[in-house]
N, C-alpha and C positions, 0 to 999 in steps of 0.2 A: 780497534776500529772495525775489524772484520766481524767481531762478535756483535757489535751494534747494528751492522748491516744485516746480519743474519736474523737478529731479533726483529728488525724492521720488516723484513720480507716475510718472516714466519708468522708474526702476530699482528702487526699493525695493518699491513695491506689487506689481509683477509677480512679484518674487522671493518675497515673502511668500505670494502666491496659489499659486505653484507648490509651495512647501513645504507649504502647507496641503492641497493636493490630493494630493501624494505621501503625506503622513501619513495622509490618509483612505483611500487605496488600500491602504497597508500595514496599517492597522488592520482594514480589511475582509478582506484576505487572511488575516491572523492569525485572525480570527473564523471564517473558513471552514474552516481547517485544525485546529480543535480536535478532540480525540478525543471521539467519541460512542459510547456503549454502546447497542446495539440488541438487541432480543429478538425474533428472527424467523428465517425460513429464509435461509440464505446459502451462498455457495460458499467453501470453505476451500482455499486454494491454497498453504499454507505449505510443502508438500513437493512441489508439482506439477512434473511434467516438462513442458517446453514446446518447441515447434519454431518457428523463424522463419516468419512468414507469407509465403507466396509473393508476390513482387512488392513487398514492403514490409519492408525490413530494420529498420524502427523498431518493428515489432509482432511479437508471438509468440502462437501459439495454445497455451493451457495446459489441461491435463486435471486438473480439481479435484474434490474431494468436496463433496457437498451435505450440509449440517448444519442443525440447528435449535438455537436457544437464544441465549445472550448472545454478542455479538461486537462488534468495534470497527470503526468507519469514521471518516473525517475529514470527512464531510458529514452533514447532518441525516438521521435514520433514514427519513423519508418519501421522501427522494430515492433510497434504496437498498431500497425496499420491493419484495418479490417480487410477481410478477403472472403471470397466464395470459391469453393473447390469444384472439381468436375462433377461431383455428386450433389451439387447445389447446397452443400453444408456451409453455412455462414459462420465465420470466426471473427470475434471482436475481442478486445482486451479490456480488463477492468482498469478504470482510471478514477481519479478524485475530481469531484465538482461540487459546487455549492447549491445545486438545483433543489435538493430535498430540503435543505435549510431554508432556501428562499420560498419553498412551498409550505413552510410552517412546521416541518418535523423538528422536534427538539432533540438536542444532544443529551445523552444520558451517560453520566460517568459511572464506571464500574470499578469495584475494588480490586486490589492486587491479588494475583493468584487465581482468579477466575478465568475459565477458558474463553478464547475468542478467536476470530480468524482474520488473517491479513490477506487481502485480495489484490492489492495494487500491482499492476502490470501482469496479472495472471490471464492466461488464455481462457476464453469462454466460447461456448457454442450457442448460437441463437436458436431458441426453441422453434422447431419447424412448424409447430401448431400456433405459435404466437410470436410474431416478429418483434414484439415489444419486450420480450423476456429473454434472458440468457442464463445458462447454467455454467458456473465457473468452479474450478477446483482450486481451493485456496489453502494456505498454510494454517494449521492450528497452532496457536500461541498459548503457552502456559508459563508465565514468568512473574516476576515480582514488581511489575510496573502497573500503575493505574492506567486505564484505557477508557475509550468512549465509543459510542455507537449512536447512530440516528434511528436505530431499531428499538424495539421493546416498549414503545409507548410510555416511557417513564416508569415502567414497572421494574424497579431495581432488583426484585427477587429473581427475575429471569437472568440476571448476570451469572448466577451460579449454575443454571440448568441449560440455558440456550447457548448456542454457538453463534452469536451475532458477528457479522462483519464489523470490524472496528479499526481503531488506530490509537497509538499512544498519543498523549496530549501534546508532546513536543512536535510530533509529525503533523498533527492537525494544525497547530499554530503555523508551521512552516508552509504547509499546503494552502492554508487559508490566505496567508500573506501574498503568496504567488498568484492565487486566483483573483484576489481583490484588485491587484495591479493589472492583471490581464483583462479583467472585466470593467476596469475604470470605476470601481466602487470605492467610496471613502470609508464605509462602515461595514463590519461583518454582519451578515444576516443571521448568524448562529445565535439561537436562544437556548438556554439550558433548562433541563427539568428541575423542578423544585428540589432543594436539598432535603434529604431524609432528616426527620426530627428524632 
């Protein structure tokens, strides 16, 4: 009986503790990544052109638009709240919105393995010379998932050479569903570039 108790304390309890901690971390991570709809100033990078950051191939500098209104982030709105510091430098954060699709920009699907940038929730500086533009530092992605962008004007050859701000298709679907509900729209405004023949 003592042998059974020792085995229970030595093996089973630590295993249960590890599983409980792992579940707690997973639950917290899921809670952090839920879509949030914010109503404030933000950087819209859905068609932004980007260039790799000098000295750091994992980052890219992206040139985005500054917009106002409802947008989506995956962190609480107060964490992506715009601000102006004592040097009059304005900070906004990149968020997802359907504005460029509503304005007629088409979604372009790009093949797996081509480089792109992920800008959601990234900190950006409003251009002091043009308050309608922002410069954001985003993550460079090189993986085996198909992705899309509203940049590129349907020129799919630029998928291999440009670093467009983009999103995985599953993330686009999730974000679009959230924004349609927030805006009270029944139908997605997204139109796609013609498929290559």
